[in-house]
SENU-90068 format. One line per 10 residues: for each residue x, y, z of C-alpha. Coordinates in Angstrom, 2 decimals, always signed. Layout:
REM residues N
X,Y,Z ~ ...
***
This chain:
REM residues 606
+161.89,+47.07,-0.61 ~ +161.20,+44.15,-2.93 ~ +158.86,+42.49,-0.41 ~ +156.85,+45.69,+0.11 ~ +156.67,+46.31,-3.66 ~ +155.03,+42.92,-4.18 ~ +152.38,+43.87,-1.64 ~ +151.94,+47.37,-3.08 ~ +151.28,+45.97,-6.56 ~ +148.35,+44.05,-5.07
+147.14,+47.11,-3.18 ~ +147.08,+49.11,-6.39 ~ +145.43,+46.32,-8.38 ~ +142.63,+45.49,-5.92 ~ +142.55,+48.10,-3.15 ~ +139.21,+47.02,-1.65 ~ +140.24,+43.38,-1.13 ~ +140.67,+42.24,+2.47 ~ +144.37,+41.94,+3.34 ~ +144.14,+40.95,+7.01
+141.24,+39.69,+9.09 ~ +141.09,+39.13,+12.84 ~ +138.12,+38.12,+14.97 ~ +137.63,+41.80,+15.88 ~ +138.46,+43.71,+12.70 ~ +139.66,+43.56,+9.13 ~ +141.64,+45.88,+6.88 ~ +141.72,+46.31,+3.11 ~ +144.86,+46.43,+0.98 ~ +144.36,+50.16,+0.45
+143.96,+50.93,+4.17 ~ +146.89,+48.70,+5.08 ~ +149.08,+50.48,+2.54 ~ +148.14,+53.84,+4.08 ~ +149.12,+52.56,+7.53 ~ +152.41,+51.16,+6.19 ~ +153.24,+54.53,+4.62 ~ +152.35,+56.34,+7.85 ~ +154.81,+54.20,+9.83 ~ +157.46,+54.27,+7.10
+157.32,+58.07,+6.86 ~ +157.75,+58.33,+10.63 ~ +160.79,+56.06,+10.49 ~ +162.30,+58.18,+7.74 ~ +161.62,+61.34,+9.76 ~ +163.85,+59.92,+12.49 ~ +166.60,+59.13,+10.01 ~ +166.14,+55.37,+10.17 ~ +168.27,+54.26,+7.26 ~ +169.30,+51.36,+5.14
+170.26,+48.27,+7.18 ~ +169.47,+49.65,+10.65 ~ +167.70,+47.35,+13.09 ~ +164.20,+48.12,+14.37 ~ +162.73,+46.04,+17.19 ~ +159.04,+45.17,+17.01 ~ +157.45,+44.45,+20.40 ~ +153.95,+43.37,+19.40 ~ +151.51,+40.49,+19.42 ~ +150.11,+39.06,+16.17
+147.77,+41.58,+14.55 ~ +147.29,+44.24,+11.91 ~ +149.76,+46.55,+13.68 ~ +152.52,+43.97,+13.56 ~ +152.14,+43.17,+9.86 ~ +151.89,+46.84,+8.92 ~ +155.00,+47.58,+10.97 ~ +157.28,+44.92,+9.46 ~ +156.20,+45.94,+5.94 ~ +156.89,+49.58,+6.79
+160.34,+48.68,+8.08 ~ +160.95,+46.68,+4.93 ~ +159.88,+49.62,+2.77 ~ +162.27,+51.94,+4.62 ~ +165.21,+49.65,+3.92 ~ +165.70,+48.79,+7.60 ~ +165.77,+45.38,+9.32 ~ +162.90,+44.18,+11.53 ~ +163.51,+42.10,+14.64 ~ +160.39,+40.54,+16.23
+160.33,+40.56,+20.05 ~ +157.27,+38.69,+21.27 ~ +155.81,+40.06,+24.52 ~ +155.66,+36.47,+25.82 ~ +159.47,+36.23,+25.78 ~ +160.92,+35.73,+29.27 ~ +162.31,+39.01,+30.56 ~ +165.88,+37.74,+30.91 ~ +165.88,+36.49,+27.33 ~ +164.54,+39.82,+26.08
+167.29,+41.59,+28.02 ~ +169.93,+39.34,+26.50 ~ +168.68,+40.07,+22.98 ~ +168.48,+43.83,+23.43 ~ +171.91,+44.08,+25.01 ~ +173.41,+42.17,+22.10 ~ +171.65,+43.82,+19.17 ~ +170.84,+47.40,+20.31 ~ +168.00,+48.20,+17.86 ~ +167.90,+51.84,+16.79
+164.15,+52.04,+17.46 ~ +161.55,+49.84,+19.16 ~ +158.00,+49.92,+17.83 ~ +155.13,+48.78,+20.04 ~ +151.49,+49.72,+20.64 ~ +149.70,+51.59,+23.41 ~ +148.54,+48.46,+25.15 ~ +152.07,+47.07,+25.45 ~ +154.16,+50.18,+26.07 ~ +153.80,+50.15,+29.87
+154.76,+46.48,+30.01 ~ +157.79,+47.07,+27.76 ~ +158.88,+50.06,+29.83 ~ +158.68,+48.05,+33.06 ~ +160.76,+45.25,+31.55 ~ +163.45,+47.64,+30.31 ~ +163.56,+49.37,+33.70 ~ +163.66,+46.16,+35.76 ~ +166.58,+44.85,+33.75 ~ +168.47,+48.14,+34.01
+168.46,+48.47,+30.23 ~ +169.09,+52.06,+29.19 ~ +165.78,+53.60,+28.11 ~ +165.58,+53.65,+24.35 ~ +165.34,+57.26,+23.21 ~ +163.11,+56.34,+20.29 ~ +160.02,+54.24,+20.94 ~ +157.15,+54.48,+18.45 ~ +153.57,+53.66,+19.41 ~ +151.27,+52.49,+16.61
+147.52,+53.11,+17.00 ~ +145.71,+51.18,+14.25 ~ +142.23,+52.14,+15.39 ~ +142.90,+55.87,+15.03 ~ +145.48,+55.49,+12.28 ~ +148.15,+57.34,+14.26 ~ +151.75,+56.94,+15.34 ~ +153.32,+58.61,+18.36 ~ +156.98,+58.98,+19.31 ~ +157.62,+58.57,+23.02
+160.48,+60.26,+24.91 ~ +162.59,+61.08,+21.85 ~ +165.74,+62.88,+22.95 ~ +166.60,+66.12,+21.22 ~ +169.97,+66.63,+19.63 ~ +170.18,+63.02,+18.50 ~ +172.70,+62.35,+15.77 ~ +171.27,+63.11,+12.32 ~ +171.05,+60.32,+9.76 ~ +170.43,+60.51,+6.04
+167.07,+59.52,+4.59 ~ +166.31,+55.85,+4.05 ~ +167.61,+54.26,+0.87 ~ +165.80,+51.55,-1.08 ~ +166.57,+47.96,-0.23 ~ +168.09,+45.70,-2.87 ~ +168.24,+41.95,-3.27 ~ +171.39,+41.52,-1.15 ~ +170.27,+43.61,+1.82 ~ +169.35,+42.33,+5.25
+165.63,+42.07,+5.91 ~ +165.07,+40.51,+9.35 ~ +166.67,+39.09,+12.50 ~ +165.23,+36.03,+14.19 ~ +166.64,+34.57,+17.39 ~ +166.99,+30.84,+17.89 ~ +168.50,+28.57,+20.54 ~ +172.29,+28.59,+20.63 ~ +174.83,+25.88,+21.49 ~ +177.02,+28.41,+23.37
+174.36,+28.83,+26.05 ~ +172.98,+32.04,+24.53 ~ +170.44,+32.52,+21.73 ~ +171.84,+33.40,+18.31 ~ +170.39,+35.78,+15.71 ~ +169.98,+34.71,+12.09 ~ +170.19,+37.59,+9.61 ~ +167.81,+36.97,+6.70 ~ +167.77,+38.79,+3.38 ~ +165.15,+40.43,+1.20
+166.04,+38.19,-1.72 ~ +165.98,+34.98,+0.32 ~ +162.46,+35.72,+1.56 ~ +161.30,+36.82,-1.88 ~ +162.64,+33.64,-3.53 ~ +160.79,+31.25,-1.22 ~ +157.50,+33.19,-1.25 ~ +157.40,+33.31,-5.06 ~ +158.21,+29.60,-5.23 ~ +155.35,+28.63,-2.89
+152.88,+30.84,-4.77 ~ +153.80,+29.25,-8.09 ~ +154.04,+25.68,-6.79 ~ +150.65,+25.65,-5.04 ~ +148.72,+28.05,-7.27 ~ +148.18,+30.67,-4.56 ~ +145.73,+33.36,-5.74 ~ +143.70,+36.31,-4.45 ~ +141.18,+33.72,-3.20 ~ +143.71,+32.07,-0.89
+143.20,+32.43,+2.85 ~ +146.09,+31.54,+5.15 ~ +146.08,+31.64,+8.98 ~ +148.96,+33.15,+10.94 ~ +149.69,+30.24,+13.29 ~ +153.45,+30.36,+13.82 ~ +154.91,+32.37,+16.72 ~ +156.22,+35.75,+15.58 ~ +159.66,+34.88,+16.95 ~ +159.78,+31.94,+14.52
+160.88,+32.78,+10.96 ~ +158.21,+30.55,+9.38 ~ +155.65,+33.16,+10.48 ~ +156.87,+35.06,+7.40 ~ +155.30,+32.38,+5.19 ~ +151.92,+32.90,+6.86 ~ +152.17,+36.65,+6.23 ~ +153.94,+37.18,+2.91 ~ +152.54,+34.29,+0.85 ~ +148.94,+35.60,+0.92
+149.93,+39.29,+0.68 ~ +152.19,+38.67,-2.35 ~ +149.27,+36.93,-4.08 ~ +146.48,+39.34,-3.12 ~ +144.95,+36.86,-0.66 ~ +144.05,+37.23,+3.01 ~ +145.95,+36.67,+6.26 ~ +143.64,+35.32,+8.99 ~ +144.76,+35.93,+12.57 ~ +143.05,+33.75,+15.20
+142.40,+34.70,+18.80 ~ +145.51,+34.07,+20.91 ~ +143.82,+31.31,+22.91 ~ +142.30,+29.45,+19.99 ~ +145.13,+26.91,+19.67 ~ +144.19,+25.65,+23.15 ~ +140.65,+24.92,+21.93 ~ +141.39,+22.47,+19.15 ~ +137.78,+21.69,+18.23 ~ +136.97,+25.42,+18.08
+140.12,+25.96,+16.00 ~ +138.86,+23.40,+13.48 ~ +135.48,+25.16,+13.38 ~ +137.26,+28.54,+12.92 ~ +139.11,+27.11,+9.91 ~ +135.80,+26.11,+8.33 ~ +133.90,+29.33,+9.14 ~ +136.64,+31.45,+7.58 ~ +136.99,+29.22,+4.50 ~ +140.73,+28.84,+5.08
+142.25,+26.82,+2.27 ~ +146.04,+26.80,+2.77 ~ +147.85,+26.11,+6.09 ~ +151.42,+25.90,+7.36 ~ +151.62,+23.69,+10.44 ~ +154.15,+21.84,+12.61 ~ +153.59,+18.04,+12.78 ~ +152.96,+18.04,+16.55 ~ +150.00,+20.42,+16.20 ~ +148.87,+18.51,+13.09
+148.62,+15.42,+15.33 ~ +146.40,+17.31,+17.77 ~ +144.10,+18.42,+14.96 ~ +143.95,+14.91,+13.49 ~ +143.20,+13.40,+16.90 ~ +140.39,+15.89,+17.53 ~ +138.86,+15.26,+14.11 ~ +138.86,+11.49,+14.70 ~ +137.74,+11.63,+18.34 ~ +134.64,+13.71,+17.67
+133.91,+12.92,+14.01 ~ +134.03,+16.66,+13.34 ~ +134.21,+16.31,+9.57 ~ +130.67,+14.92,+9.59 ~ +129.35,+18.30,+10.82 ~ +132.13,+20.72,+9.81 ~ +132.94,+21.31,+6.12 ~ +136.71,+21.00,+5.59 ~ +137.86,+23.82,+3.29 ~ +141.64,+23.27,+3.34
+143.28,+22.28,+0.06 ~ +146.92,+22.21,+1.20 ~ +148.62,+21.51,+4.53 ~ +152.34,+22.25,+4.45 ~ +154.15,+20.58,+7.35 ~ +157.59,+21.60,+8.61 ~ +159.72,+22.12,+11.70 ~ +160.09,+18.55,+12.97 ~ +159.97,+14.98,+11.59 ~ +156.68,+13.88,+10.06
+155.90,+10.18,+10.31 ~ +153.84,+7.96,+8.04 ~ +151.66,+7.17,+11.06 ~ +150.63,+10.86,+10.98 ~ +149.75,+10.54,+7.30 ~ +147.78,+7.33,+7.86 ~ +145.81,+8.83,+10.74 ~ +144.92,+11.84,+8.59 ~ +143.80,+9.69,+5.68 ~ +141.55,+7.68,+7.98
+139.54,+10.73,+9.01 ~ +139.82,+13.03,+5.98 ~ +140.68,+10.82,+3.03 ~ +142.93,+12.22,+0.31 ~ +141.18,+15.50,-0.61 ~ +143.79,+17.61,+1.17 ~ +147.30,+17.78,-0.25 ~ +149.87,+17.00,+2.44 ~ +153.34,+18.40,+1.78 ~ +156.51,+17.90,+3.83
+158.91,+20.88,+3.86 ~ +162.48,+21.09,+5.10 ~ +164.94,+23.92,+5.48 ~ +166.77,+25.60,+8.35 ~ +166.36,+29.32,+9.05 ~ +169.95,+29.85,+7.89 ~ +168.97,+29.07,+4.29 ~ +165.81,+31.21,+4.23 ~ +162.81,+29.02,+4.98 ~ +162.32,+25.69,+3.15
+164.71,+24.33,+0.55 ~ +163.32,+20.79,+0.15 ~ +159.74,+19.64,-0.38 ~ +157.84,+16.40,-0.84 ~ +154.25,+16.08,-2.06 ~ +153.11,+13.05,-0.09 ~ +150.17,+12.14,-2.32 ~ +149.51,+8.39,-2.10 ~ +153.02,+7.67,-0.83 ~ +153.08,+5.00,+1.88
+155.52,+3.73,+4.48 ~ +155.72,+1.99,+7.85 ~ +154.15,+3.89,+10.77 ~ +157.47,+4.64,+12.49 ~ +159.13,+5.63,+9.22 ~ +159.84,+9.31,+8.65 ~ +158.27,+10.88,+5.55 ~ +161.01,+11.88,+3.03 ~ +162.20,+15.47,+2.86 ~ +161.91,+15.21,-0.91
+163.79,+17.18,-3.52 ~ +165.25,+20.72,-3.60 ~ +163.16,+23.67,-4.73 ~ +164.51,+25.60,-7.77 ~ +167.58,+27.66,-6.95 ~ +168.84,+25.18,-4.37 ~ +171.26,+22.26,-4.47 ~ +171.52,+19.51,-1.84 ~ +174.57,+17.37,-1.08 ~ +174.91,+14.51,+1.43
+178.50,+14.67,+2.69 ~ +180.56,+12.24,+4.78 ~ +184.25,+12.74,+5.54 ~ +184.48,+15.46,+2.90 ~ +183.04,+13.36,+0.06 ~ +179.56,+13.10,-1.40 ~ +177.70,+9.97,-0.29 ~ +176.44,+7.21,-2.49 ~ +172.73,+6.36,-2.54 ~ +171.71,+4.90,+0.83
+174.84,+6.11,+2.64 ~ +174.25,+8.39,+5.63 ~ +175.92,+11.79,+5.73 ~ +175.34,+15.42,+6.67 ~ +172.96,+17.60,+4.63 ~ +174.79,+20.49,+2.93 ~ +172.61,+23.16,+1.27 ~ +173.97,+25.31,-1.54 ~ +171.84,+28.26,-2.59 ~ +172.19,+31.88,-3.59
+169.15,+32.65,-1.43 ~ +170.67,+31.87,+1.96 ~ +170.81,+34.13,+4.99 ~ +173.86,+36.24,+5.83 ~ +174.60,+33.99,+8.79 ~ +174.66,+34.81,+12.50 ~ +174.45,+38.46,+13.40 ~ +177.52,+39.63,+15.27 ~ +179.15,+36.18,+15.22 ~ +181.59,+35.92,+12.32
+183.35,+32.91,+13.83 ~ +180.19,+30.80,+13.94 ~ +179.10,+32.03,+10.50 ~ +182.43,+31.05,+8.97 ~ +182.23,+27.63,+10.63 ~ +178.73,+26.84,+9.33 ~ +178.80,+28.62,+5.95 ~ +181.79,+27.24,+4.05 ~ +183.21,+28.07,+0.62 ~ +182.98,+25.30,-1.97
+184.82,+24.78,-5.25 ~ +181.58,+24.72,-7.25 ~ +179.50,+27.84,-7.79 ~ +177.28,+28.71,-10.78 ~ +173.60,+29.34,-10.16 ~ +173.74,+28.12,-6.55 ~ +176.58,+30.39,-5.41 ~ +179.92,+29.30,-3.94 ~ +178.90,+28.87,-0.28 ~ +177.25,+25.84,+1.34
+175.52,+25.65,+4.72 ~ +176.33,+22.69,+6.96 ~ +172.98,+21.84,+8.55 ~ +174.08,+19.29,+11.16 ~ +171.19,+17.08,+10.01 ~ +171.92,+13.52,+8.89 ~ +170.20,+12.04,+5.85 ~ +170.57,+9.63,+2.95 ~ +169.42,+9.56,-0.65 ~ +166.87,+6.88,-1.59
+167.02,+4.86,-4.79 ~ +164.45,+7.17,-6.40 ~ +166.47,+10.29,-5.56 ~ +164.57,+11.52,-2.50 ~ +166.36,+12.93,+0.55 ~ +165.48,+10.90,+3.65 ~ +166.02,+12.46,+7.09 ~ +167.82,+10.25,+9.63 ~ +168.62,+12.43,+12.64 ~ +171.03,+14.98,+14.11
+174.78,+14.77,+14.63 ~ +174.77,+17.21,+17.55 ~ +172.62,+18.18,+20.53 ~ +170.07,+20.31,+18.70 ~ +166.49,+19.04,+18.55 ~ +163.08,+20.41,+17.59 ~ +160.29,+20.71,+20.17 ~ +156.92,+21.65,+18.66 ~ +158.81,+23.12,+15.68 ~ +161.19,+25.20,+17.83
+164.94,+24.70,+17.96 ~ +166.38,+23.64,+21.30 ~ +170.13,+23.41,+21.87 ~ +170.67,+21.11,+24.85 ~ +173.82,+23.02,+25.83 ~ +171.80,+26.23,+26.27 ~ +169.33,+24.47,+28.56 ~ +172.12,+22.72,+30.49 ~ +173.86,+26.05,+30.97 ~ +170.71,+27.67,+32.35
+170.10,+24.75,+34.73 ~ +173.72,+24.61,+35.91 ~ +173.47,+28.30,+36.84 ~ +170.65,+27.46,+39.27 ~ +172.41,+27.47,+42.66 ~ +170.84,+24.34,+44.24 ~ +171.97,+22.25,+41.24 ~ +175.59,+21.07,+41.28 ~ +175.56,+19.40,+37.85 ~ +172.91,+19.14,+35.11
+172.61,+16.99,+32.00 ~ +169.65,+17.13,+29.60 ~ +168.78,+14.32,+27.21 ~ +166.02,+13.60,+24.72 ~ +163.34,+11.01,+25.41 ~ +161.34,+9.78,+22.41 ~ +157.91,+8.54,+23.43 ~ +155.57,+6.42,+21.37 ~ +153.75,+9.49,+20.00 ~ +156.99,+10.41,+18.13
+157.17,+13.64,+20.08 ~ +160.58,+14.20,+21.71 ~ +160.62,+15.25,+25.35 ~ +163.41,+16.56,+27.55 ~ +164.68,+14.85,+30.67 ~ +166.83,+16.64,+33.26 ~ +169.31,+14.56,+35.24 ~ +170.82,+16.52,+38.09 ~ +173.08,+16.21,+41.10 ~ +172.16,+18.22,+44.19
+172.87,+17.97,+47.88 ~ +169.21,+18.44,+48.79 ~ +165.87,+17.75,+47.16 ~ +164.91,+20.53,+44.75 ~ +161.55,+22.30,+44.74 ~ +160.50,+21.70,+41.13 ~ +157.97,+24.56,+41.23 ~ +160.72,+27.01,+42.20 ~ +162.99,+25.64,+39.48 ~ +160.19,+26.09,+36.92
+159.73,+29.68,+38.09 ~ +163.46,+30.30,+37.60 ~ +163.35,+28.79,+34.10 ~ +160.27,+30.82,+33.16 ~ +162.29,+34.03,+33.63 ~ +165.03,+33.07,+31.17 ~ +163.70,+30.45,+28.75 ~ +160.55,+29.92,+26.63 ~ +158.17,+27.23,+27.86 ~ +158.94,+24.76,+25.07
+162.48,+24.38,+26.51 ~ +161.25,+23.15,+29.91 ~ +162.13,+19.52,+30.77 ~ +159.31,+17.00,+31.10 ~ +161.20,+14.80,+33.59 ~ +163.35,+15.76,+36.59 ~ +165.58,+12.92,+37.80 ~ +167.93,+13.26,+40.78 ~ +171.15,+11.19,+40.68 ~ +173.95,+10.62,+43.17
+176.45,+11.23,+40.37 ~ +176.43,+11.73,+36.60 ~ +177.78,+8.54,+34.92 ~ +181.08,+8.94,+33.07 ~ +182.79,+6.75,+30.46 ~ +186.44,+5.63,+30.42 ~ +187.49,+8.96,+28.93 ~ +185.87,+10.91,+31.75 ~ +183.06,+12.23,+29.52 ~ +179.37,+12.04,+30.33
+178.02,+8.62,+29.40 ~ +174.54,+9.53,+28.20 ~ +173.77,+5.90,+27.35 ~ +174.19,+4.98,+31.03 ~ +171.58,+7.47,+32.23 ~ +168.48,+5.69,+33.56 ~ +165.20,+5.93,+31.67 ~ +162.56,+8.15,+33.32 ~ +160.08,+6.07,+35.31 ~ +156.98,+5.27,+33.27
+154.82,+5.13,+36.37 ~ +155.38,+6.41,+39.89 ~ +154.40,+4.28,+42.88 ~ +150.62,+4.60,+43.14 ~ +150.79,+4.70,+46.92 ~ +152.47,+8.12,+46.70 ~ +149.44,+9.65,+45.01 ~ +146.75,+11.51,+46.92 ~ +143.32,+10.59,+45.48 ~ +141.17,+13.20,+43.78
+138.50,+15.04,+45.75 ~ +135.20,+16.05,+44.18 ~ +133.78,+15.68,+40.69 ~ +135.86,+18.40,+39.02 ~ +139.17,+17.06,+40.33 ~ +138.29,+13.52,+39.29 ~ +137.34,+14.59,+35.78 ~ +140.60,+16.53,+35.42 ~ +142.48,+13.52,+36.79 ~ +140.90,+11.38,+34.07
+142.08,+13.84,+31.42 ~ +145.63,+13.83,+32.84 ~ +145.80,+10.02,+32.86 ~ +144.59,+9.85,+29.26 ~ +147.01,+12.48,+27.92 ~ +150.02,+11.34,+29.99 ~ +149.28,+7.64,+29.42 ~ +149.45,+6.89,+33.15 ~ +147.40,+4.51,+35.26 ~ +147.07,+6.99,+38.10
+148.08,+10.49,+39.15 ~ +147.77,+12.45,+42.39 ~ +145.80,+15.62,+43.04 ~ +148.92,+17.30,+44.46 ~ +151.47,+15.83,+42.03 ~ +153.25,+18.32,+39.78 ~ +152.54,+17.88,+36.08 ~ +156.27,+18.31,+35.42 ~ +157.39,+15.41,+37.60 ~ +155.37,+12.81,+35.67
+156.27,+13.54,+32.05 ~ +154.41,+16.78,+31.40 ~ +155.45,+18.96,+28.46 ~ +154.21,+22.16,+26.82 ~ +152.48,+20.20,+24.07 ~ +150.77,+17.87,+26.55 ~ +149.74,+20.93,+28.56 ~ +148.02,+22.31,+25.45 ~ +146.18,+19.00,+25.03 ~ +145.01,+19.05,+28.64
+143.95,+22.71,+28.44 ~ +141.94,+21.94,+25.30 ~ +140.22,+18.97,+26.97 ~ +139.43,+20.99,+30.14 ~ +138.01,+23.83,+28.04 ~ +135.81,+21.38,+26.17 ~ +134.64,+19.62,+29.36 ~ +134.03,+22.67,+31.58 ~ +133.85,+25.60,+29.08 ~ +136.61,+27.29,+31.05
+139.91,+28.35,+29.49 ~ +143.11,+27.99,+31.49 ~ +146.03,+30.09,+30.26 ~ +149.25,+28.18,+29.60 ~ +151.12,+30.52,+31.96 ~ +148.62,+29.75,+34.76 ~ +148.96,+26.02,+34.07 ~ +152.74,+26.25,+34.42 ~ +152.47,+28.33,+37.60 ~ +149.90,+25.97,+39.19
+150.66,+22.54,+37.64 ~ +148.60,+20.37,+39.99 ~ +145.14,+18.88,+39.60 ~ +143.86,+20.48,+42.81 ~ +144.95,+23.94,+41.60 ~ +143.41,+23.50,+38.15 ~ +140.15,+22.30,+39.72 ~ +140.09,+25.35,+42.00 ~ +140.57,+27.60,+38.95 ~ +137.74,+25.84,+37.09
+135.39,+26.19,+40.06 ~ +136.14,+29.91,+40.47 ~ +135.99,+30.86,+36.76 ~ +132.65,+31.75,+35.13 ~ +131.62,+29.44,+32.29 ~ +132.34,+30.97,+28.86
***
C-alpha cells in the first residue's frame, strides 16, 4: 500500500493536476484516484487478499496504470501480461502462476478469451473488465459458490508487489517477485537525486513486461508530475517521436542505449535540433552497455545541456543499484561507460574465487541490499543459488545477489562493466538466455541440433546467430512463424547458418570459437534486382541500415543480418520516405523488399 499512499498524497494535495496524458485523453489525479478506488473496491468484493496474484492483460494506458495501483492498494500482487506476448509464452506463464483474477478491458477481452480457449487453459472464473471512458468495471462469468476469502489487508514494506517474467536459462521464462519496499526505495532515490517535481513529465517508453516500466510510471506519480503515454507506433517514427517529446515538454526520460542511438542518429541526420526545441534535462540510460561513442555522438548534436546518466541493476535487486553521472567524462569510442557507484542502501562487491578483488582485478558483481526482490517465484532452488547468505549484514542485510556480470573497480573507485560469465545477454534492453532460445529451436522438428551465439557488430549492438544441423534446407519463413508463437521478437536470430556438424572440442563439448563467422555479404549474383521505384527506394534503405553492398527483392531480411532493432530503423525510414507505417508484426511476416513495396503501394498515405 506504500506505493499507492505516495500517489494518494499527491492526489489530495493537487487533485486537478494532470496525472496521465495520452494522445487521445488525459486524467487528473483526483479522477485517477476515483478509478483506482473503483477497481480496488471490486477486488475486495471478490475477496482478493493480501499477497494474491492478479494478472493484468492490457496495453499501456490509463486503465493499466489505474489497475496496477488498485492492485497495490488492495495488498495483492500485479503481474503484467502484454497482449503482444506470443500465445505459447502466455500459456506457459498462466499455467505456472495461476493468477486469482485477470483484469483486462473491453477491447481485449475477446482476444484474451480466444487465447485461453485455443491453449486449452481452464477459463478463469473471475475476469474483470475496466471501462475508463464510462468509469465502470464489470465482472465476466464469475462462478457462484466460489470459496470465500477475507477482506484485503494493507501491504507492508516486506510484502510482494509485482511479478515480472524474464528469459530463463532452463529453457522456460522465470518470474521475479518484487517487493513494495524495493520499488519504493528506488523511486524515492531517483526523485531526490534528480530533483523530480510536480513539473516533471516522463514518457512511458518501456514495455509493460519489463520491470523498468515501473520507473516511467511511479517516479512522476510519486512526485505529482505527469506520465506521458505515446501512441503505440510512435517508436517506429523516430523523427516524429523527437517532435512528440518537444511538443509535450518532456523533461526526464528513461531509455535503453540502442534506442538512444536511433534518436541520436535521427537528430544528427536531419539537424532536428535546429527546428525542434529540446526540452529534456535528464536522460537515464540502462539495460545494456553504453559506449563512449554514444556519448560523443550525442554531444556532437546536442552539446552538454542534457544530463546523461548510466544506470545499472538487475531486476532481482529492484531496479537500478549503481549510477554514473557522465558529465564531461571521456573515454575511447569502444570503451564502455562506467556503471558508477552504488545508490544509498546498496553495497557492491567484486568477487573472484570467494574473495573480494583488488582494484583493476576482474570478478563477478555481488549486490548486497535490503531492498532486493524475493527471488524467483515458485523456484526456491534457483533463488537459493543466486541469493546467498553472507557473514556481513548491518544496513545492507545479510543476503547478496550474484549477478553473473563481470566487472572491475577503477583507480577512482568506479565500477567498470566487463561482460558476462554465462550465456545471458541483453538485446534492446531485454534479457535473453541463449539456452532458452536453443531449447525452442531444438524443439523444431526439421532441426537436428541448434547452437546460438552472439555476434557483436560495429554498432555495438549484439545480434544472435543460429547455427543448425538439418538433413534438408529449412524454410526460414516457416521457422520464424514457429518462433513467433513461443518467443518475443527480440529473441529472434539475425543469422541462420546451416552446418554439416556442430564443432566439438577435445572434451566433446561445443567449441563455440570454431563456429564460422556469419557472411558479411552474400554472393551478389544470387540477388534478384529491384523492380520499380518503390522497391528500389526500399532496397536503398535496406542496404544503408544493414551495411550491405546489395540485397535482393526476394531475399529474406532474416537471412542477411536482420534484427528487431534494424527492422525498427527500416520501418522508421520507410514511414518517413513514403508516409506509410508498416507494423513490426507485418514486417516479420513479410520480410522481403517486394512484399514491403506491395504494402506501401496498397496503403493510403497518412
